[in-house]
C-alpha positions in Angstrom: 147.9 73.4 84.7 146.6 72.0 87.7 143.0 72.0 88.8 142.1 72.2 92.3 139.2 70.8 94.4 137.3 73.0 96.5 138.9 73.4 100.3 137.4 74.3 103.4 140.8 74.0 105.9 144.6 74.5 105.7 144.9 71.1 106.3 143.0 69.9 103.2 144.7 72.6 101.3 148.0 71.1 102.4 147.4 67.8 101.7 146.1 68.9 97.9 149.5 70.6 97.4 152.9 69.1 98.1 155.0 72.0 96.9 153.9 74.4 99.6 153.5 74.0 103.0 150.3 76.2 103.5 149.7 75.5 107.1 152.9 76.2 108.1 152.3 80.0 106.3 149.3 81.0 108.3 151.0 82.2 111.2 153.5 84.0 108.8 150.1 85.4 107.5 149.0 86.8 110.3 152.3 88.5 111.3 152.2 90.1 107.3 148.7 91.3 107.7 147.8 88.8 105.0 144.5 86.9 105.1 143.1 84.0 103.1 140.1 82.8 101.7 139.3 79.1 100.5 137.1 77.9 97.5 133.9 77.5 98.5 134.3 79.4 101.8 132.6 83.3 102.9 134.9 86.2 101.1 135.8 84.0 97.8 135.4 86.1 94.8 132.1 85.0 93.0 133.9 85.9 89.9 136.4 83.1 90.6 134.1 80.2 91.4 133.1 79.1 87.9 136.5 79.5 85.9 137.8 76.1 84.9 140.8 76.2 87.1 139.5 77.9 90.2 142.5 78.7 92.9 141.9 76.7 96.0 143.1 79.7 97.9 143.6 83.3 97.5 146.1 85.0 99.7 145.6 88.9 99.9 146.4 92.1 101.8 145.3 95.6 101.3 142.4 98.1 101.9 139.8 95.9 99.9 139.2 91.8 100.1 139.2 90.3 96.5 135.2 89.7 96.9 135.2 93.7 97.7 136.3 95.0 94.8 134.0 97.0 92.2 133.7 96.2 88.7 137.1 95.2 87.7 138.6 95.2 84.0 142.1 93.9 83.4 144.9 95.9 81.9 148.1 94.2 80.6 150.9 94.0 78.0 154.6 94.0 77.6 157.1 94.2 79.8 159.4 95.6 77.0 157.0 98.2 75.7 157.1 101.6 73.8 156.3 104.6 75.3 153.3 104.9 73.3 152.4 101.7 75.1 153.2 102.9 78.3 151.6 106.3 78.0 148.4 104.6 76.4 148.5 102.2 79.5 148.4 105.2 82.2 146.2 107.0 80.2 143.4 103.9 79.6 143.8 102.7 83.4 142.8 106.5 84.8 140.0 107.0 82.7 138.6 103.7 83.8 139.2 104.2 87.3 137.6 107.7 87.0 134.8 105.8 86.0 134.9 103.5 89.0 136.4 100.3 87.8 139.3 98.4 89.5 142.1 98.0 87.3 143.0 94.7 87.6 147.1 93.8 86.8 149.9 91.8 87.5 152.6 94.3 88.9 154.8 93.6 86.5 157.7 95.9 84.5 156.1 98.2 81.7 152.4 97.9 81.1 151.1 96.2 84.2 153.1 99.0 86.5 151.8 101.8 84.3 148.3 100.0 84.8 148.4 100.5 88.1 150.0 103.9 88.2 147.0 104.9 86.1 144.5 103.7 88.3 146.3 104.9 91.2 146.1 108.3 89.8 142.2 107.9 88.7 141.0 107.4 92.6 139.5 103.9 92.3 140.8 100.7 93.8 143.3 98.9 92.1 144.2 94.9 92.3 147.8 93.4 91.7 148.2 89.5 91.0 151.4 88.3 92.2 153.2 85.8 91.1 155.0 84.5 94.4 154.0 84.9 98.0 152.9 88.5 99.1 156.2 89.1 101.0 158.6 88.3 98.3 158.5 91.6 95.8 158.7 91.2 92.1 160.4 93.0 90.5 162.1 94.3 93.7 161.8 98.1 92.4 158.0 97.7 92.4 157.9 97.5 96.3 156.7 101.5 96.8 154.0 100.9 93.9 153.0 97.6 95.7 152.7 99.6 99.4 150.8 101.9 97.1 148.3 99.6 95.4 147.7 97.7 99.1 147.0 100.8 100.2 143.9 101.5 97.7 142.9 98.6 96.6 144.6 94.9 96.8 147.8 92.9 96.6 146.7 88.9 95.8 148.3 85.5 94.7 147.4 81.8 95.1 150.6 81.3 96.5 151.5 81.6 100.6 154.3 83.9 101.6 157.6 82.6 101.2 156.9 81.5 98.0 159.4 82.4 94.9 158.2 83.5 91.9 158.8 81.2 89.3 158.6 80.3 85.3 155.4 78.2 85.9 153.6 80.5 88.5 153.5 83.2 86.1 151.5 81.8 83.3 149.5 80.0 86.4 148.4 83.8 88.0 147.3 84.9 84.6 144.1 82.7 84.9 143.3 85.0 87.9 143.9 88.4 86.3 141.2 87.4 83.9 139.0 85.4 86.1 138.5 88.6 88.4 137.7 91.3 85.5 134.8 91.3 83.4 136.9 92.2 80.4 140.8 92.2 79.4 142.3 95.1 77.3 146.2 94.4 75.7 147.7 97.5 75.3 150.9 95.9 73.5 151.9 92.4 73.2 154.1 90.0 71.2 153.1 86.7 69.5 154.1 84.4 72.0 154.4 86.5 75.5 152.5 86.1 79.1 149.8 88.4 77.6 148.8 86.2 75.2 148.6 83.2 77.4 145.8 85.4 79.6 144.0 86.3 76.6 143.4 82.7 75.9 142.6 82.2 80.0 140.1 85.0 79.3 138.5 83.5 76.2 138.1 79.9 78.0 136.6 82.1 80.7 134.0 83.8 78.6 135.7 87.4 79.1 135.2 89.9 76.4 139.0 91.0 74.9 139.8 94.4 73.6 143.1 95.5 72.2 144.5 98.7 71.0 146.3 98.8 67.9 150.1 98.6 67.5 152.9 99.9 65.4 153.0 97.3 62.5 156.8 97.6 62.9 157.3 96.4 66.3 157.5 92.6 67.5 156.1 93.7 70.9 152.6 94.7 69.4 152.3 91.6 66.5 150.4 89.9 69.1 147.6 92.5 70.1 147.8 93.9 66.1 147.0 90.1 65.4 144.0 90.0 67.9 142.5 92.9 66.4 142.7 90.8 63.0 140.8 87.7 65.1 138.0 89.9 66.3 139.1 91.7 69.5 137.3 94.8 69.9 139.2 98.0 69.3 140.6 100.7 71.7 140.8 104.0 70.0 139.9 106.0 72.8 139.1 105.6 76.7 136.0 107.0 76.6 135.1 104.5 73.6 135.7 101.6 75.9 134.5 102.9 78.6 131.3 103.2 76.5 131.6 99.9 75.2 131.8 98.5 78.7 128.1 100.3 79.2 129.8 102.7 82.2 129.9 106.6 82.3 132.8 108.3 81.2 133.6 110.0 84.2 132.3 109.1 88.1 131.6 112.3 89.9 132.2 110.8 92.8 136.0 110.3 92.5 137.5 112.9 93.9 140.5 114.7 91.6 144.2 113.4 93.2 146.2 116.0 94.1 149.6 116.1 93.6 152.2 118.1 95.4 154.8 117.9 92.8 152.1 119.4 90.0 151.1 121.8 92.7 154.4 123.2 92.8 155.1 123.3 88.7 152.4 125.7 88.3 154.1 128.6 90.5 157.4 128.2 88.9 160.0 125.7 87.0 162.2 123.4 89.0 164.9 121.0 89.0 164.9 117.5 90.6 166.8 119.3 93.3 164.7 121.9 94.0 161.8 120.1 94.3 163.6 117.5 96.6 164.0 120.3 99.0 160.7 122.4 98.6 159.1 118.9 98.9 160.9 117.3 101.5 161.3 114.4 100.1 164.2 111.9 98.5 165.3 113.2 95.3 165.1 109.7 94.1 161.2 109.3 94.8 160.9 112.8 93.2 162.8 111.5 89.9 160.5 108.6 89.5 157.6 110.5 90.2 158.8 113.1 87.4 158.8 110.3 84.8 155.7 109.1 85.4 153.9 112.5 85.4 156.0 113.0 82.0 154.9 109.9 80.7 151.2 111.2 81.6 152.1 114.3 79.5 151.4 116.3 82.5 155.0 118.0 83.1 157.5 118.6 80.4 161.2 118.4 80.8 163.3 121.6 79.7 166.4 122.2 79.1 168.8 122.7 81.8 167.1 119.8 84.0 164.6 122.1 84.9 160.6 120.7 85.0 157.3 122.8 84.1 153.7 122.0 84.0 151.8 121.9 81.2 
């Protein structure tokens, strides 16, 4: 992995990185509402200043700048995860967020996506570190999720707009996920995975590592189970994790999030089509949200395509 030096101007930065023309991208940034902070300059996150390989520049978009995010914890894991992993990531992240924690993850399919959704449900900012330019959404189906993250937290990348995600960019961005965080929580991970790369960078950076115990017969949990064998902190409940981090279990200052679908299902059982008409919302979005709520254990799917509250 390359080591970048401190820079204080776009010209110096462009000279350091021949793969990308940062100078050209600054004009595009202005159009897209993307801002940039440079290593050694104002607004650069203190957490990244002393990691072994700090990014020379951070591009960001959203309500918060990377330096203004509250106490942060990374929640990460496998793209090909189990339903249990999805529900656990969602619940852990929601409770961390309710305790005032900024959940950091990578906006990937699987555990990462559920971590951001849970954090949004909890009410605190969440930060997504992306493996390409902020104008290129990957995976594409997370476009609406990315907009929700930006509205309540921020999207971050060391790559300027126009940079397509590549095989090498995801391992590189992992050091930023762990670097921004005080601790890293692994929900599910295979033995050889990007998640385990993040764990390696976290340990190099002196971050605490926690893991959720998983099914011993699943390949997607062998990495996280081995972390526990090797001394990682064990996560048995959100409350225990929050206490281990030295935080209060629930932040009274975080308001409960009102969901129109849940409000509607409190009154009567409904199908996707009925909810779409009642809430004047696209049925595809209703379907997606119903799946999210089902994973959270907040709605139940009934025979005949009906849903009800718990």
